[in-house]
C-alpha positions as semicolon CSV with decimal commas, in nm:
position;residue;x (nm);y (nm);z (nm)
1;M;-1,917;0,435;-0,035
2;R;-2,050;0,116;0,127
3;L;-1,732;-0,072;0,017
4;A;-1,507;0,184;0,187
5;I;-1,716;0,162;0,503
6;M;-1,684;-0,218;0,503
7;A;-1,299;-0,192;0,438
8;H;-1,283;0,039;0,739
9;D;-1,360;-0,265;0,955
10;G;-1,016;-0,397;0,857
11;L;-0,869;-0,104;1,043
12;G;-1,052;-0,209;1,356
13;R;-0,911;-0,559;1,322
14;A;-0,553;-0,441;1,289
15;V;-0,527;-0,123;1,502
16;L;-0,625;-0,073;1,861
17;P;-0,778;0,165;1,939
18;A;-0,933;0,236;1,601
19;H;-1,177;0,501;1,492
20;A;-1,057;0,754;1,748
21;P;-1,209;1,105;1,723
22;L;-0,896;1,277;1,581
23;D;-0,687;0,999;1,416
24;G;-0,767;1,104;1,063
25;D;-0,818;0,757;0,917
26;T;-0,980;0,769;0,578
27;I;-1,044;0,487;0,329
28;F;-1,145;0,530;-0,028
29;A;-1,285;0,275;-0,272
30;A;-1,317;0,311;-0,651
31;A;-1,508;0,112;-0,916
32;T;-1,450;0,095;-1,284
33;G;-1,805;0,001;-1,374
34;F;-1,655;-0,252;-1,617
35;R;-1,953;-0,487;-1,567
36;P;-2,282;-0,461;-1,384
37;M;-2,335;-0,670;-1,075
38;S;-2,561;-0,967;-1,133
39;D;-2,667;-0,969;-0,766
40;P;-2,559;-0,639;-0,602
41;V;-2,640;-0,750;-0,246
42;I;-2,439;-1,066;-0,260
43;E;-2,153;-0,926;-0,461
44;L;-2,114;-0,615;-0,247
45;T;-2,116;-0,842;0,063
46;E;-1,836;-1,054;-0,088
47;L;-1,636;-0,750;-0,192
48;G;-1,675;-0,595;0,147
49;H;-1,559;-0,916;0,321
50;Y;-1,243;-0,921;0,098
51;A;-1,186;-0,547;0,146
52;T;-1,192;-0,593;0,523
53;Q;-0,939;-0,876;0,506
54;V;-0,716;-0,694;0,264
55;M;-0,713;-0,377;0,476
56;A;-0,623;-0,567;0,793
57;R;-0,349;-0,760;0,612
58;A;-0,206;-0,452;0,449
59;I;-0,177;-0,275;0,784
60;A;-0,013;-0,585;0,945
61;R;0,230;-0,610;0,654
62;G;0,319;-0,242;0,681
63;V;0,397;-0,278;1,051
64;Y;0,606;-0,588;0,980
65;E;0,802;-0,424;0,698
66;A;0,858;-0,085;0,868
67;A;1,207;0,013;0,965
68;A;1,309;0,220;1,262
69;L;1,397;0,582;1,198
70;P;1,777;0,627;1,163
71;V;1,810;0,871;1,446
72;P;1,936;0,832;1,808
73;G;1,660;0,734;2,052
74;A;1,408;0,632;1,777
75;Q;1,147;0,378;1,866
76;P;1,257;0,029;1,745
77;S;1,064;-0,135;1,463
78;W;0,841;-0,436;1,526
79;R;1,100;-0,668;1,370
80;D;1,378;-0,516;1,579
81;R;1,175;-0,591;1,895
82;F;1,016;-0,929;1,817
83;V;1,185;-1,116;1,534
84;T;1,480;-1,341;1,626
85;S;1,716;-1,468;1,370
86;G;1,761;-1,840;1,298
């Protein structure tokens, strides 16, 4: 649970406003238990740091890769608005 809470900070880095009352954002984390942690405090802190960065990067990548809906009057994608060719 702590890892998912820490990963949630990545949402706050990538989306403004984040953590709104009715936005429905939920993040899950899973562990295999493959090996025990030698130092749980340090290792969980490191994992949480990486989880935050990965979450923010995944959101940014999703926005960049998204395409506009193929319907008249649809909102343009980020790339349609801000990326120039050449």
